Backbone as CSV, one residue per row, in Angstrom:
resi,resn,N_x,N_y,N_z,CA_x,CA_y,CA_z,C_x,C_y,C_z
1,UNK,-2.034,9.791,-9.676,-0.788,10.212,-9.042,-0.660,9.516,-7.688
2,UNK,0.486,8.854,-7.439,0.662,8.161,-6.149,0.560,9.130,-4.977
3,UNK,0.058,8.608,-3.853,-0.157,9.480,-2.700,1.154,9.970,-2.100
4,UNK,2.209,9.134,-2.170,3.497,9.585,-1.641,4.033,10.762,-2.460
5,UNK,3.729,10.771,-3.777,4.162,11.891,-4.611,3.354,13.148,-4.272
6,UNK,2.064,12.965,-3.983,1.243,14.106,-3.568,1.781,14.700,-2.278
7,UNK,2.172,13.838,-1.333,2.715,14.320,-0.069,4.003,15.108,-0.280
8,UNK,4.889,14.579,-1.101,6.159,15.272,-1.354,5.917,16.614,-2.020
9,UNK,5.034,16.651,-3.008,4.747,17.911,-3.694,4.115,18.926,-2.746
10,UNK,3.235,18.459,-1.853,2.601,19.375,-0.910,3.623,19.965,0.061
11,UNK,4.535,19.137,0.548,5.547,19.630,1.474,6.514,20.583,0.779
12,UNK,6.911,20.253,-0.452,7.792,21.142,-1.199,7.094,22.460,-1.520
13,UNK,5.806,22.388,-1.853,5.066,23.615,-2.152,4.963,24.509,-0.921
14,UNK,4.721,23.898,0.248,4.646,24.691,1.478,5.969,25.372,1.773
15,UNK,7.060,24.641,1.600,8.383,25.241,1.824,8.651,26.363,0.829
16,UNK,8.299,26.123,-0.441,8.558,27.123,-1.483,7.778,28.402,-1.222
17,UNK,6.535,28.266,-0.780,5.724,29.457,-0.507,6.359,30.292,0.597
18,UNK,6.801,29.650,1.667,7.416,30.384,2.771,8.692,31.089,2.317
19,UNK,9.539,30.387,1.571,10.799,30.983,1.122,10.554,32.142,0.173
20,UNK,9.641,31.945,-0.787,9.368,33.002,-1.772,8.771,34.233,-1.094
21,UNK,7.801,34.024,-0.204,7.191,35.163,0.483,8.225,35.892,1.342
22,UNK,9.102,35.139,1.990,10.135,35.774,2.815,11.078,36.623,1.968
23,UNK,11.501,36.080,0.835,12.407,36.830,-0.025,11.732,38.074,-0.602
24,UNK,10.479,37.927,-1.018,9.763,39.092,-1.553,9.551,40.142,-0.473
25,UNK,9.213,39.693,0.728,9.013,40.650,1.818,10.316,41.376,2.151
26,UNK,11.408,40.627,2.109,12.688,41.264,2.404,13.056,42.277,1.324
27,UNK,12.733,41.974,0.069,13.079,42.879,-1.019,12.251,44.146,-0.982
28,UNK,10.975,44.020,-0.570,10.092,45.190,-0.564,10.125,45.956,0.758
29,UNK,10.856,45.458,1.750,10.900,46.135,3.050,11.674,47.443,2.927
30,UNK,11.309,48.374,3.749,11.994,49.670,3.740,13.386,49.537,4.342
31,UNK,14.268,50.461,3.988,15.651,50.380,4.444,15.788,50.596,5.947
32,UNK,14.859,51.344,6.538,14.977,51.630,7.968,14.186,50.666,8.849
33,UNK,13.721,49.546,8.282,12.956,48.578,9.072,13.878,47.869,10.058
34,UNK,13.442,47.812,11.276,14.224,47.171,12.331,13.718,45.746,12.525
35,UNK,14.498,44.765,12.089,14.092,43.360,12.187,14.615,42.687,13.447
36,UNK,15.264,43.440,14.276,15.844,42.850,15.488,14.886,42.836,16.659
37,UNK,13.792,43.570,16.551,12.844,43.638,17.653,11.434,43.311,17.152
38,UNK,10.740,42.575,17.946,9.357,42.222,17.645,8.510,42.569,18.855
39,UNK,7.396,43.249,18.662,6.539,43.585,19.806,6.156,42.346,20.603
40,UNK,6.119,42.488,21.904,5.805,41.351,22.759,4.423,40.780,22.482
41,UNK,3.484,41.647,22.133,2.126,41.166,21.894,2.079,40.244,20.678
42,UNK,2.924,40.516,19.671,2.950,39.646,18.494,3.535,38.287,18.856
43,UNK,4.606,38.279,19.647,5.167,37.003,20.088,4.167,36.211,20.922
44,UNK,3.424,36.905,21.763,2.426,36.240,22.609,1.317,35.638,21.752
45,UNK,0.837,36.413,20.791,-0.235,35.920,19.924,0.251,34.757,19.068
46,UNK,1.458,34.862,18.547,2.004,33.779,17.725,2.116,32.490,18.525
47,UNK,2.557,32.606,19.765,2.691,31.420,20.612,1.339,30.760,20.842
48,UNK,0.328,31.536,21.174,-0.971,30.957,21.483,-1.675,30.427,20.242
49,UNK,-1.495,31.091,19.119,-2.071,30.565,17.877,-1.457,29.209,17.546
50,UNK,-0.145,29.095,17.718,0.510,27.816,17.471,0.038,26.734,18.419
51,UNK,-0.149,27.066,19.684,-0.599,26.084,20.670,-2.018,25.616,20.350
52,UNK,-2.896,26.573,20.079,-4.289,26.217,19.787,-4.372,25.365,18.525
53,UNK,-3.629,25.743,17.495,-3.679,24.974,16.246,-3.090,23.583,16.429
54,UNK,-2.060,23.468,17.253,-1.494,22.143,17.527,-2.518,21.245,18.216
55,UNK,-3.295,21.810,19.131,-4.338,21.025,19.797,-5.402,20.584,18.793
56,UNK,-5.794,21.489,17.907,-6.802,21.151,16.895,-6.287,20.052,15.975
57,UNK,-5.031,20.158,15.543,-4.456,19.110,14.700,-4.419,17.768,15.429
58,UNK,-4.042,17.798,16.700,-4.000,16.562,17.463,-5.372,15.903,17.588
59,UNK,-6.390,16.708,17.850,-7.744,16.159,17.948,-8.219,15.605,16.612
60,UNK,-7.884,16.293,15.514,-8.289,15.824,14.191,-7.617,14.495,13.861
61,UNK,-6.324,14.382,14.148,-5.614,13.134,13.881,-6.179,12.002,14.739
62,UNK,-6.460,12.294,16.005,-7.038,11.263,16.877,-8.408,10.826,16.370
63,UNK,-9.194,11.782,15.868,-10.530,11.444,15.371,-10.496,10.543,14.153
64,UNK,-9.661,10.883,13.155,-9.615,10.060,11.945,-8.956,8.712,12.227
65,UNK,-7.990,8.681,13.165,-7.381,7.400,13.514,-8.384,6.488,14.214
66,UNK,-9.199,7.062,15.082,-10.231,6.265,15.750,-11.242,5.725,14.741
67,UNK,-11.604,6.555,13.752,-12.544,6.101,12.727,-11.935,4.970,11.897
68,UNK,-10.648,5.065,11.597,-9.996,3.998,10.842,-9.937,2.715,11.669
69,UNK,-9.626,2.822,12.956,-9.591,1.640,13.817,-10.967,0.995,13.916
70,UNK,-12.008,1.833,13.996,-13.371,1.301,14.040,-13.713,0.576,12.743
71,UNK,-13.257,1.114,11.613,-13.504,0.459,10.330,-12.846,-0.914,10.283
72,UNK,-11.630,-1.024,10.797,-10.966,-2.326,10.857,-11.726,-3.288,11.765
73,UNK,-12.267,-2.782,12.863,-13.047,-3.632,13.771,-14.305,-4.159,13.094
74,UNK,-14.949,-3.320,12.278,-16.154,-3.761,11.560,-15.821,-4.908,10.603
75,UNK,-14.716,-4.769,9.886,-14.310,-5.813,8.950,-13.983,-7.111,9.696
76,UNK,-13.262,-6.985,10.800,-12.900,-8.159,11.581,-14.141,-8.851,12.139
77,UNK,-15.073,-8.083,12.669,-16.294,-8.669,13.243,-17.121,-9.376,12.173
78,UNK,-17.216,-8.775,11.000,-17.992,-9.402,9.926,-17.342,-10.697,9.465
79,UNK,-16.020,-10.682,9.298,-15.326,-11.885,8.844,-15.436,-13.010,9.866
80,UNK,-15.296,-12.679,11.148,-15.386,-13.702,12.192,-16.788,-14.298,12.244
81,UNK,-17.814,-13.466,12.123,-19.189,-13.975,12.157,-19.458,-14.914,10.987
82,UNK,-19.000,-14.547,9.814,-19.199,-15.415,8.643,-18.413,-16.717,8.786
83,UNK,-17.230,-16.629,9.347,-16.436,-17.839,9.564,-17.122,-18.768,10.559
84,UNK,-17.711,-18.195,11.609,-18.440,-19.003,12.574,-19.630,-19.697,11.921
85,UNK,-20.318,-19.007,11.042,-21.438,-19.633,10.327,-20.942,-20.814,9.509
86,UNK,-19.849,-20.595,8.784,-19.313,-21.651,7.934,-18.855,-22.862,8.729
87,UNK,-18.356,-22.646,9.937,-17.865,-23.754,10.746,-18.984,-24.463,11.515
88,UNK,-19.940,-23.710,12.026,-20.963,-24.312,12.878,-22.002,-25.113,12.110
89,UNK,-22.100,-24.918,10.819,-23.097,-25.669,10.048,-22.650,-27.102,9.804
90,UNK,-21.508,-27.505,10.336,-21.050,-28.880,10.129,-21.988,-29.896,10.786
91,UNK,-22.824,-29.440,11.715,-23.764,-30.368,12.357,-25.007,-30.581,11.502
92,UNK,-25.155,-29.815,10.430,-26.316,-29.953,9.558,-26.072,-31.051,8.517
93,UNK,-27.115,-31.494,7.871,-26.945,-32.487,6.791,-26.006,-31.956,5.704
94,UNK,-25.305,-32.849,5.011,-24.299,-32.416,4.026,-24.838,-31.462,2.964
95,UNK,-26.045,-31.705,2.456,-26.566,-30.829,1.402,-26.832,-29.420,1.927
96,UNK,-27.386,-29.315,3.146,-27.648,-28.005,3.744,-26.334,-27.322,4.104
97,UNK,-25.417,-28.076,4.707,-24.110,-27.523,5.086,-23.360,-26.978,3.875
98,UNK,-23.321,-27.761,2.793,-22.578,-27.333,1.608,-23.220,-26.110,0.960
99,UNK,-24.547,-26.057,0.958,-25.221,-24.909,0.355,-24.923,-23.625,1.137
100,UNK,-24.974,-23.702,2.458,-24.692,-22.513,3.284,-23.245,-22.065,3.098
101,UNK,-22.326,-23.029,3.094,-20.919,-22.669,2.925,-20.648,-22.063,1.548
102,UNK,-21.294,-22.589,0.534,-21.117,-22.021,-0.809,-21.632,-20.588,-0.865
103,UNK,-22.779,-20.333,-0.227,-23.331,-18.978,-0.229,-22.462,-18.018,0.592
104,UNK,-21.903,-18.508,1.704,-20.995,-17.672,2.489,-19.745,-17.327,1.674
105,UNK,-19.187,-18.329,0.988,-17.999,-18.082,0.168,-18.304,-17.137,-0.987
106,UNK,-19.501,-17.268,-1.552,-19.875,-16.354,-2.644,-19.973,-14.923,-2.137
107,UNK,-20.528,-14.754,-0.947,-20.628,-13.412,-0.377,-19.244,-12.835,-0.068
108,UNK,-18.383,-13.648,0.554,-17.035,-13.175,0.878,-16.268,-12.830,-0.401
109,UNK,-16.381,-13.679,-1.416,-15.703,-13.393,-2.671,-16.175,-12.102,-3.302
110,UNK,-17.466,-11.819,-3.191,-17.993,-10.566,-3.734,-17.487,-9.368,-2.930
111,UNK,-17.400,-9.520,-1.617,-16.956,-8.402,-0.777,-15.514,-8.032,-1.067
112,UNK,-14.626,-9.028,-1.128,-13.197,-8.730,-1.261,-12.816,-8.307,-2.672
113,UNK,-13.700,-8.448,-3.613,-13.380,-8.032,-4.988,-14.258,-6.853,-5.404
114,UNK,-15.477,-7.149,-5.797,-16.346,-6.118,-6.374,-16.742,-5.062,-5.353
115,UNK,-17.215,-5.487,-4.179,-17.732,-4.512,-3.214,-16.625,-3.640,-2.634
116,UNK,-15.459,-4.214,-2.396,-14.363,-3.408,-1.844,-13.947,-2.316,-2.825
117,UNK,-13.947,-2.640,-4.105,-13.620,-1.638,-5.122,-14.691,-0.556,-5.172
118,UNK,-15.959,-0.966,-5.018,-17.038,0.018,-4.992,-16.919,0.939,-3.784
119,UNK,-16.521,0.399,-2.658,-16.337,1.223,-1.460,-15.207,2.227,-1.653
120,UNK,-14.127,1.796,-2.315,-12.988,2.679,-2.528,-13.291,3.754,-3.567
121,UNK,-14.014,3.391,-4.616,-14.256,4.335,-5.716,-15.489,5.203,-5.491
122,UNK,-16.571,4.587,-4.993,-17.841,5.297,-4.882,-18.265,5.581,-3.446
123,UNK,-17.579,4.988,-2.462,-17.940,5.218,-1.075,-19.241,4.572,-0.657
124,UNK,-19.588,3.433,-1.257,-20.842,2.762,-0.899,-20.718,1.271,-1.156
125,UNK,-21.565,0.494,-0.461,-21.596,-0.941,-0.674,-22.529,-1.252,-1.836
126,UNK,-22.563,-2.509,-2.246,-23.326,-2.887,-3.441,-24.637,-3.586,-3.065
127,UNK,-25.594,-3.483,-3.966,-26.862,-4.198,-3.783,-26.658,-5.700,-3.906
128,UNK,-25.711,-6.094,-4.746,-25.435,-7.517,-4.906,-24.943,-8.126,-3.604
129,UNK,-24.104,-7.412,-2.874,-23.643,-7.906,-1.590,-24.791,-8.095,-0.608
130,UNK,-25.724,-7.152,-0.609,-26.893,-7.284,0.264,-27.708,-8.514,-0.098
131,UNK,-27.863,-8.767,-1.399,-28.623,-9.939,-1.849,-27.936,-11.235,-1.426
132,UNK,-26.615,-11.282,-1.543,-25.890,-12.496,-1.169,-25.970,-12.758,0.330
133,UNK,-25.910,-11.704,1.145,-26.033,-11.900,2.593,-27.460,-12.307,2.957
134,UNK,-28.442,-11.758,2.253,-29.831,-12.179,2.487,-30.018,-13.656,2.146
135,UNK,-29.298,-14.116,1.148,-29.382,-15.534,0.791,-28.812,-16.391,1.921
136,UNK,-27.707,-15.961,2.517,-27.141,-16.696,3.654,-28.122,-16.706,4.818
137,UNK,-28.752,-15.554,5.075,-29.729,-15.484,6.156,-30.894,-16.438,5.899
138,UNK,-31.360,-16.483,4.670,-32.467,-17.383,4.345,-32.054,-18.841,4.510
139,UNK,-30.838,-19.161,4.091,-30.363,-20.548,4.256,-30.375,-20.962,5.721
140,UNK,-29.958,-20.060,6.595,-29.845,-20.400,8.014,-31.201,-20.407,8.708
141,UNK,-31.971,-19.372,8.485,-33.230,-19.232,9.228,-34.335,-20.138,8.704
142,UNK,-34.313,-20.504,7.430,-35.393,-21.319,6.860,-35.223,-22.806,7.120
143,UNK,-34.059,-23.188,7.588,-33.847,-24.611,7.849,-34.511,-25.000,9.163
144,UNK,-35.232,-26.131,9.126,-35.913,-26.633,10.318,-35.083,-27.758,10.930
145,UNK,-34.552,-27.558,12.137,-33.716,-28.601,12.758,-34.478,-29.917,12.898
146,UNK,-33.732,-30.982,12.657,-34.344,-32.304,12.697,-33.968,-33.097,13.944
147,UNK,-33.122,-32.556,14.792,-32.721,-33.245,16.018,-32.406,-32.200,17.076
148,UNK,-32.287,-32.679,18.294,-31.953,-31.760,19.381,-30.569,-31.144,19.179
149,UNK,-29.646,-31.916,18.617,-28.296,-31.412,18.383,-28.319,-30.266,17.368
150,UNK,-29.084,-30.420,16.304,-29.214,-29.358,15.306,-29.957,-28.154,15.884
151,UNK,-30.922,-28.418,16.737,-31.676,-27.321,17.347,-30.788,-26.473,18.244
152,UNK,-29.847,-27.121,18.919,-28.934,-26.363,19.772,-28.012,-25.455,18.953
153,UNK,-27.717,-25.844,17.730,-26.836,-25.042,16.872,-27.602,-23.974,16.113
154,UNK,-28.920,-24.082,16.047,-29.703,-23.175,15.206,-29.636,-21.728,15.685
155,UNK,-29.941,-21.501,16.973,-29.975,-20.120,17.476,-28.611,-19.431,17.414
156,UNK,-27.502,-20.096,17.782,-26.198,-19.446,17.617,-25.897,-19.071,16.175
157,UNK,-26.350,-19.897,15.224,-26.143,-19.552,13.809,-26.935,-18.307,13.427
158,UNK,-28.162,-18.224,13.906,-28.977,-17.037,13.641,-28.323,-15.795,14.240
159,UNK,-27.764,-15.949,15.428,-27.088,-14.813,16.067,-25.865,-14.377,15.267
160,UNK,-25.134,-15.324,14.705,-23.962,-14.978,13.905,-24.361,-14.283,12.602
161,UNK,-25.474,-14.660,12.041,-25.979,-13.956,10.853,-26.321,-12.514,11.202
162,UNK,-26.974,-12.330,12.339,-27.304,-10.972,12.773,-26.039,-10.162,13.041
163,UNK,-25.016,-10.802,13.616,-23.760,-10.096,13.874,-23.082,-9.692,12.574
164,UNK,-23.109,-10.574,11.577,-22.521,-10.244,10.273,-23.272,-9.097,9.608
165,UNK,-24.593,-9.127,9.710,-25.396,-8.061,9.109,-25.139,-6.725,9.811
166,UNK,-25.024,-6.742,11.122,-24.746,-5.514,11.858,-23.365,-4.965,11.499
167,UNK,-22.375,-5.857,11.395,-21.037,-5.412,11.023,-21.024,-4.857,9.605
168,UNK,-21.800,-5.462,8.726,-21.879,-4.955,7.349,-22.492,-3.559,7.315
169,UNK,-23.558,-3.359,8.079,-24.181,-2.031,8.130,-23.224,-0.990,8.711
170,UNK,-22.463,-1.382,9.730,-21.477,-0.460,10.294,-20.388,-0.149,9.277
171,UNK,-19.986,-1.151,8.511,-18.993,-0.926,7.460,-19.535,0.021,6.399
172,UNK,-20.808,-0.122,6.071,-21.419,0.774,5.079,-21.466,2.213,5.586
173,UNK,-21.721,2.375,6.883,-21.801,3.731,7.444,-20.451,4.423,7.519
174,UNK,-19.362,3.670,7.496,-18.030,4.265,7.649,-17.236,4.303,6.357
175,UNK,-17.902,4.123,5.208,-17.182,4.117,3.944,-16.791,5.524,3.497
176,UNK,-17.551,6.512,3.863,-17.269,7.873,3.413,-16.277,8.591,4.298
177,UNK,-16.061,9.854,3.971,-15.147,10.687,4.755,-15.748,10.964,6.127
178,UNK,-14.883,11.027,7.122,-15.337,11.238,8.495,-15.240,12.693,8.943
179,UNK,-14.443,13.506,8.251,-14.239,14.899,8.642,-15.199,15.801,7.876
180,UNK,-16.058,16.558,8.560,-16.970,17.483,7.860,-16.191,18.582,7.142
181,UNK,-16.842,19.174,6.134,-16.196,20.225,5.367,-15.815,21.434,6.198
182,UNK,-16.655,21.773,7.185,-16.346,22.933,8.022,-15.084,22.696,8.843
183,UNK,-14.812,21.442,9.214,-13.583,21.139,9.951,-12.375,21.318,9.037
184,UNK,-12.499,20.869,7.796,-11.404,21.059,6.844,-11.138,22.543,6.611
185,UNK,-12.202,23.322,6.541,-12.020,24.775,6.387,-11.228,25.338,7.559
186,UNK,-11.564,24.898,8.777,-10.846,25.371,9.951,-9.392,24.923,9.962
187,UNK,-9.131,23.689,9.539,-7.763,23.192,9.518,-6.899,23.951,8.513
188,UNK,-7.437,24.169,7.330,-6.662,24.871,6.299,-6.485,26.343,6.664
189,UNK,-7.571,26.977,7.150,-7.458,28.377,7.562,-6.482,28.522,8.725
190,UNK,-6.520,27.575,9.655,-5.585,27.618,10.769,-4.145,27.456,10.310
191,UNK,-3.924,26.603,9.308,-2.564,26.437,8.785,-2.064,27.729,8.147
192,UNK,-2.928,28.384,7.381,-2.534,29.641,6.743,-2.214,30.703,7.798
193,UNK,-3.053,30.800,8.822,-2.831,31.812,9.870,-1.569,31.495,10.655
194,UNK,-1.379,30.204,10.997,-0.203,29.831,11.793,1.093,30.100,11.037
195,UNK,1.121,29.706,9.768,2.325,29.980,8.975,2.471,31.475,8.722
196,UNK,1.340,32.150,8.528,1.407,33.589,8.296,1.968,34.350,9.475
197,UNK,1.737,33.839,10.684,2.268,34.516,11.857,3.790,34.452,11.925
198,UNK,4.383,33.520,11.171,5.842,33.469,11.116,6.396,34.778,10.563
199,UNK,5.689,35.329,9.579,6.154,36.579,8.976,5.913,37.768,9.899
200,UNK,4.975,37.626,10.825,4.750,38.703,11.786,5.927,38.832,12.747
201,UNK,6.739,37.771,12.843,7.923,37.827,13.697,9.112,38.459,12.983
202,UNK,8.851,39.062,11.820,9.893,39.763,11.061,11.054,38.832,10.742
203,UNK,10.714,37.657,10.171,11.733,36.685,9.805,12.631,37.270,8.725
204,UNK,13.902,37.019,8.845,14.859,37.480,7.855,15.219,36.330,6.915
205,UNK,16.079,36.583,5.941,16.394,35.562,4.959,17.713,34.863,5.255
206,UNK,18.072,34.779,6.504,19.254,34.007,6.865,18.961,32.526,6.646
207,UNK,19.962,31.740,6.274,19.709,30.309,6.000,19.047,29.588,7.162
208,UNK,19.468,29.901,8.383,18.894,29.201,9.531,17.411,29.477,9.668
209,UNK,17.020,30.726,9.541,15.607,31.079,9.692,14.774,30.524,8.543
210,UNK,15.312,30.558,7.323,14.573,30.022,6.187,14.385,28.503,6.320
211,UNK,15.411,27.815,6.782,15.298,26.365,6.957,14.255,26.031,8.022
212,UNK,14.281,26.729,9.135,13.316,26.464,10.200,11.892,26.773,9.755
213,UNK,11.716,27.899,9.055,10.376,28.249,8.568,9.892,27.238,7.544
214,UNK,10.795,26.773,6.668,10.405,25.765,5.684,10.034,24.449,6.327
215,UNK,10.820,24.010,7.305,10.506,22.759,7.991,9.192,22.863,8.756
216,UNK,8.932,24.016,9.342,7.682,24.208,10.080,6.482,24.089,9.150
217,UNK,6.563,24.744,7.996,5.462,24.670,7.041,5.328,23.275,6.443
218,UNK,6.454,22.591,6.205,6.395,21.226,5.683,5.762,20.276,6.698
219,UNK,6.035,20.482,7.983,5.429,19.649,9.019,3.908,19.814,9.038
220,UNK,3.441,21.036,8.936,1.999,21.264,8.904,1.382,20.620,7.672
221,UNK,2.054,20.738,6.520,1.554,20.100,5.301,1.488,18.582,5.473
222,UNK,2.489,18.000,6.117,2.491,16.548,6.348,1.331,16.127,7.255
223,UNK,1.091,16.877,8.324,0.012,16.526,9.250,-1.355,16.650,8.574
224,UNK,-1.530,17.679,7.741,-2.788,17.811,7.011,-2.966,16.661,6.023
225,UNK,-1.897,16.261,5.371,-1.973,15.112,4.460,-2.311,13.842,5.235
226,UNK,-1.744,13.693,6.426,-2.017,12.511,7.242,-3.498,12.444,7.608
227,UNK,-4.068,13.580,7.971,-5.494,13.616,8.296,-6.321,13.255,7.069
228,UNK,-5.952,13.826,5.921,-6.685,13.524,4.678,-6.580,12.047,4.329
229,UNK,-5.411,11.449,4.542,-5.208,10.051,4.178,-6.022,9.122,5.069
230,UNK,-6.126,9.451,6.352,-6.906,8.632,7.282,-8.413,8.903,7.183
231,UNK,-8.791,9.975,6.498,-10.177,10.429,6.531,-11.120,9.449,5.849
232,UNK,-10.649,8.705,4.864,-11.472,7.707,4.172,-10.926,6.325,4.539
233,UNK,-11.537,5.617,5.492,-10.934,4.397,6.041,-10.730,3.263,5.049
234,UNK,-11.489,3.263,3.920,-11.420,2.119,3.020,-10.821,2.428,1.655
235,UNK,-10.420,3.652,1.401,-10.067,3.985,0.028,-8.680,4.553,-0.170
236,UNK,-8.055,5.133,0.854,-6.772,5.796,0.622,-5.613,4.952,1.133
237,UNK,-4.403,5.545,1.120,-3.172,4.791,1.355,-3.198,3.926,2.587
238,UNK,-3.391,4.527,3.761,-3.410,3.766,5.013,-4.864,3.406,5.311
239,UNK,-5.355,2.372,4.636,-6.775,2.032,4.704,-6.973,0.648,5.307
240,UNK,-8.193,0.407,5.788,-8.548,-0.929,6.260,-8.517,-1.892,5.074
241,UNK,-8.056,-3.103,5.318,-7.869,-4.056,4.226,-8.819,-5.233,4.367
242,UNK,-8.779,-6.105,3.368,-9.610,-7.309,3.364,-8.907,-8.492,4.017
243,UNK,-7.795,-8.262,4.696,-7.030,-9.362,5.285,-7.841,-10.252,6.229
244,UNK,-8.737,-9.701,7.073,-9.529,-10.602,7.923,-10.350,-11.606,7.124
245,UNK,-10.931,-11.184,5.997,-11.679,-12.115,5.147,-10.754,-13.150,4.528
246,UNK,-9.622,-12.691,3.979,-8.725,-13.597,3.272,-8.045,-14.578,4.209
247,UNK,-7.787,-14.182,5.453,-7.148,-15.101,6.393,-8.101,-16.175,6.895
248,UNK,-9.375,-15.846,7.039,-10.372,-16.810,7.514,-10.982,-17.619,6.373
249,UNK,-10.901,-17.092,5.155,-11.413,-17.801,3.973,-10.297,-17.854,2.937
250,UNK,-9.291,-18.689,3.174,-8.136,-18.718,2.264,-8.476,-19.181,0.864
251,UNK,-9.592,-19.874,0.701,-9.965,-20.321,-0.623,-10.534,-19.240,-1.506
252,UNK,-10.875,-18.120,-0.908,-11.434,-16.998,-1.671,-10.293,-16.121,-2.132
253,UNK,-10.275,-15.756,-3.396,-9.213,-14.952,-3.973,-9.639,-13.492,-3.996
254,UNK,-8.793,-12.615,-3.376,-9.069,-11.191,-3.370,-8.399,-10.483,-4.517
């Protein structure tokens, strides 16, 4: 099911629940119930519950957005390091240069196809990707420079391999969900309490009040969906992409 359809269904369901509960409450209310007055303490509590929950939602959105931005940075750093390796080996003999570039391209091709799918479906990187990067490391570190010019390029190449490996490990650490289950429990429970407090204000079934209550619940449903969508940086709708690899290695097909 497309994620945009899930979002629409969630928002419609939130609106429907509020409208149905309001109508049922109005039907079961006693004839002498006074809906024109609400105790001040209930209004005070409703206001503060809404404020606190808004702060929690804001922090949650900021947290998952920061995690997604960090995931994009990991991909960019890894792609740049591999590109630097591919470019700097031009000072090496043709056979060594071509072998390193072929191994780099093989690793990039594996990442943008097989490994990216594994990250999206299983939340983990592949052993094959680790083997291909180890092959690149061996190509770079096992070569013995034959001139001062090659020796000057050797250490920067080793550093770029280490940078690529570090970025890969960081990418592996950020493949899963970033929000703990207890936080999700708090977000969902807070949404139920916040929307439930609307009924404590003795909402009536006038069109204006029903529309406002429905929009309020739909907004909360949208924000929760946004947090869920950002929670997995590599697998859901607004996810980090392979564009840094494809832009620096145009010959590799994603």
